[in-house]
N, C-alpha and C positions, 0 to 999 in steps of 0.2 A: 773800307777805303774808297770803294766805288761810290757808296752813298755820300761820302764826304765830298768827293770830287764832283758828283752830280749836283750837289747843292751849291757849288760855286757860281757866282754871277757870271753872265756871259762875258762881260768886259775883262774880268780877272782871268778867266781861262784863256782868252785870246792873248792877253799880256804875257802870261806864262809861256804860251807857245812861241811868241816872238822872242822872248829872252832865251828860251832853249835853243832856238835856231841860231841866235847870235853867239851863244856859247859854243855851238858846234863849229862855228867859223873861227873863233879865237883860239880854241884849244889846240888844233893842229899847228898853229903858228908858234905857240910857246912851248909845246911839249918836247921838242928835240933837246932843249937845254936842261931838262929835268932828269934826275937819276934817283933811284931808290924809292923811298916812300912818296916823294913828290910826284914821281911818275905814276905810281899806283893811284894816288888821289886824283891826278889829272885824268887818267883813264876811267876811273869810277864816275867822275863828273861828266865825262864824255858820254858814257852809257846812259846816265840819268837824263842828260839833255836830249839825247837821241830818243829815248822812250817818251819823254815829255812832248817833244816836237811831233812825234808820230801819234801818240795816244790822245793828246788833247783835241785834235780835230775829229778823231773818231768819237771821243766823248761828247763833243759838241753836236755831232750828227745824232748820237743816241739821245741826247737831251731834246733835240728838236722832234725826234720821232715820239718820244714819250709825251711831250707837250701836245702833240697833234692827236694822240689817242683819245677815243671817245669815252667820256664818263658823265653819266647822268644818274639821278635818283628818281624813283617813283614813290610819291608820298600819297597816302590815303589814311583813313581812320585806323588806329592801332588794332581794333578788333571789330571788323565790319560784320554785323549780324543782320540777316535778311529773313523775314518770316517765310515759312514753308508755304508755297502756293498750292493750297488744297482746301477743299470744303469739307472739313471733318464733321461738321454739324449738319450736313446735307440740306443746307438752306435752299440751294437752287432746286434740288429735287422736291422739296416741300412746296416751293412756289409753282413748279410745273404741275405737281399733283393737284394743287388748288385750281389751277387753270384748266386742267382736264375735267375736274368735277363741274366747274362752271359751264364748260362747253357741252358736256354730255347731259346736263340737267334738262335739256329740251327733248331728249328722247323719252318716249312714253314707256312706263314700266310694263304696262299691259295694254292691249288694244281695248279701248272703251266700247261698251255696247251701244249700238245705235239707238237714238231716242224714238220711241213709238208712243204717240199719245194714246190714252185709254178713255173709254166712256162706258157708262152703265147701259146695259141692254137687258131686256126681260125675256125669259123663256118659260114655257109652261112646265108645271111640275109633272103632270101626267100626260101621256099621249092622248090624242083624240080631240074632239071639238070642245071639250070642257076647258075653258081658259080662264075660269073665274079665279082660280088660285094660281098665282104667279110667284116665282122666286127670282131674285136678282143675282147676277154674277158679273164679274168684271171681264171684259173681252178686249183684247188688244186690237186696235184698228187704226186706220189713218184718220186725219181730221181735215176737213176742207176749210178753206178760208171763211166760207159763209157760216159754218158751225162755230168757228172761233169768234167771229164777229157777234153772233147771237149771244154767246156766253159773256162777252165783254159788255154788250148792251144790257143784259140782265143785271150784271154787276154794277154798271153805271146807274141803272134805274133803282138800285137799292135792294134788289132781290138777294136773299141769302143763298150763297152757293155752298154745296157740300165740300168736305175736305178734298174729295177726289176731284171735284170740278175746279177748286182753287189750284190744286196741283197741276191740272191740265192747262189752265190759263197761264200759270207762271212759266211752265216749261215751253208751251207753245209760243209765248211772247219772246222768249230768248231765241227760239228757233227761227221765228220770222225776222227778228232783229238781225241775226247772223246772215240770213239770206239777203236782206236788204243791203247790209254793209258789204257783203261779198259782191253783190251786183254793182254797187256804186264804184268799187275800186277794181272791178274786173278789167277795165280798160288800161289800167296802169300796172297790174300785177298778174303773175301767172302762178298756177298751183305748184305745190311741192312735187318734184320729179325724182328726187334722190331716194335711194333705199337707206335703211339704217346703217347697213355696212358701208355704203359709200360715204355717208356722213362721218362715220368713225374714221375712215381713211383721211378725210379732210381734217378732222381734229388731230390725228396723229401727225400730219404734215405741219399743222399749225404749232404743235407742241415742240417739234424740232426747231422751227424758226424762233419760237419764244425762248427756248433754251439757249440758242445762239445769241439772241438779243441780251439775255441776262449775263452770259459770259463776256460779251463785248463790253457791257457796262461795268462789269467787275474789273476787267483789264484797264478800262479808262480811269476809274476811280483809283485803282492801284498806282497807275502812272501819275495821275494828277496830284496825288498826295506824296509822291516821292518815296513810297515805302521801300522799294527795292533799288533805290538810286545809288549808282556807283560814280563817285567823283574822284578823278585822278589828277594829281598835279605833278608835272615834270619839273625837276630842279637841276640847275647847272652849277656844280660846286667848283668849277675851274675858272681860269682867267680867259678862256678861249670863247669865241663865238661859234656856236654850232648851227649850221644851216640845214633846213629841211629835215628836222628830227622826226622820225616816224616810229611810233610805238605800236606794238602788237601784243595783245594779251590773250591767253588761252585758259578757259575754265572747264575742267573735266566734269563728268557726271551729268545729272538731269538739270541742266542749266540752259536757259534761253535768254539771249540778249535782245533788247528792243531799243530803238532810238526814239526818244520822245518827240523829236522833230517830225517824224513820219506818221504820228498818230493824229487822227482827227476825231472830234467829239461825235459820238454816235447819236442817232435820233432818240429824242426823249420819249417818243410814242412807240409802243411795242407793235408787233404785227397784228393786223386786224383778225378778230375771231371769225370763224366760219359763220355763215348765216344760220341762226338756230333752226333745228330740224322742225319741219312742219309749218314753217312760215313761207309765205309766198315770195317769190323772187321778183325783183324789179325787171321791167321789160327793157330798160335802157342798158347799154353795154357796161358791164362791171369794171372794165378797164378804165373808164373815166374817173370813177370814184377813187380807184387805187392810185391814179396819176395825181389827183388833187391831194391825196393824203400824204404824199411823200415830197420831200424837198427835191427840186429839179436842179439844184446847184451842185457843181462838182466840188469835191473836197479841195481844200487849199493846195495840197501837194500836187494833185492832178491838174488843177486849173491853171497853175503857173506854167510859164514857158519851159522851165527846167526844174528837175527835181531838186529839193533842198540839199545842200552839201552837208555831209556828216560822216560819221564813221562807217566803214564797210563791215558788215556783220555776216558771219557764216555760222548758221545753227545746224548744219547738216550733221556734224559730229560734236556734240556739246556746243560750247559757245566760243567763237574766235572773233575778236574785234580788232580791226586795224584803224587807228585814228589818223586823221589828216595831218600832214607834215606841218611842223611849226618851227619858228626860229627862236633859239635860246641864246640870250645875251649872257655875258659873264655873271655868275652868281645870281641869276634871275630865275623866276618861277613862272610857269604857264599852266593855267587851269584848262584841261581838255574838256571836250564835249561830254555832257551827261549821258549815261547809259542806264537803262532800267534792266535789272536782272530778275528773271522768273525762275525760282529754284523749287523743284519738286522733290527734293531729297527729304528724308525724315528729319524731324527736329533734333538738333544736337550734332548733325553731320558737319564735319569740317572739310571744306573744299580747298585744296591746295592748287592754286593757279600759278602760271609762269608768265613772265613778260620779257620782251626783247625790244631793243631800241637801236636805231642806226642813224647816222648823219651823213650827208653827202660830202662834207669837207673834213671828215675825221676818219681815222682808221679804227678798225675793230668794231665790236658789237657789245653793248651793255646788256646784261641779263639780271634777272632777279625773280623773286617769288612774291605772291600776294595770297593772303588767307581770308576766306569767308566762312562764317559759321551760320548754319541754318537755325533760326529761332523758332518760336512757337507758331502754329498755323495762323492763317489770316483770320480776322474777324469779318467773315463774309456778310453776316447780318448787318453789321454797321456800314459796310460799303454799299450794300443794296437796300439801305433803309427806305429809299424812295419808293420801292416796289413791295415793301412788306405789308402794306395796308390796302393793296389793290383788291378789288372785288374779283 
């Protein structure tokens, strides 16, 4: 009965209330002349009119309250599947290992023996003054520049040198060439001062920066392609206008929410490798080259006078997102800001989230659930394809 009365138009309920009030005024005037069943009917009508006169205003108030109550719907894909954010093929570890090998290749496996030129000298076979019979042996010794020049002159004149002499000329030429080159650049360069262990520490720090660089690019490609994109639409199924509708969602488990508006494209150039071990260091300050190698521009978000507006995200305990308030017209829909979800749950895991919404001009709070399924892991090699062929 209440549902039937609640469905009456407002004008009809007001008309019935006025008729009931008029009936209450007429019945006392005519009831003294009635007896028997006529009096009983008159009294019954009086009770009915009284209940109608009192109840219809209450019903009207109840209708107004029900119409003012808040009702919205949250719409998204029927079954939202997001890949598990994990590198199950160890792509990043392989890239870091290759970078380590490239950096450590400059370390010597063993200390090379210093070059000592050799020449033929004669010694007597027997002691004494008899030196007619001589034997030859190879003796390690130094070589002066004059001796080296004499050997070169003999070779230029066409004299035939022995195999040992040819070897001496070749090795001495390389040695003197290195000396000349070292002397030429000595004004601009200084010798190696690091120990192998110190160089390994530099490489280890570089590998940490390189790993962060790869992870940053992985996150950028993940967001740019919209792989974990969450798009929510708010719908108003009523005839009312809802002002300042605010939606809050909560996703339990290993979930992180990211606003694409706050992401900036990372540098395409990775961190510089340490200077190879054994190479001379430049005398000018290294900070200059590092300053020139990096962009000096601020990210778009930091360079602006105010941070870009967007959802408020709290990842301290799973993921909680509060969207900016919107205005919902009758039977209208509003697409909210995009959110990227990073899910580190095992593939096949079902995440049951909740949502709550309120409006400033309506009573109550609308609530509901949203479900996300974890799909197969990311194709990390595809997302980091630009770095797979680096030396």
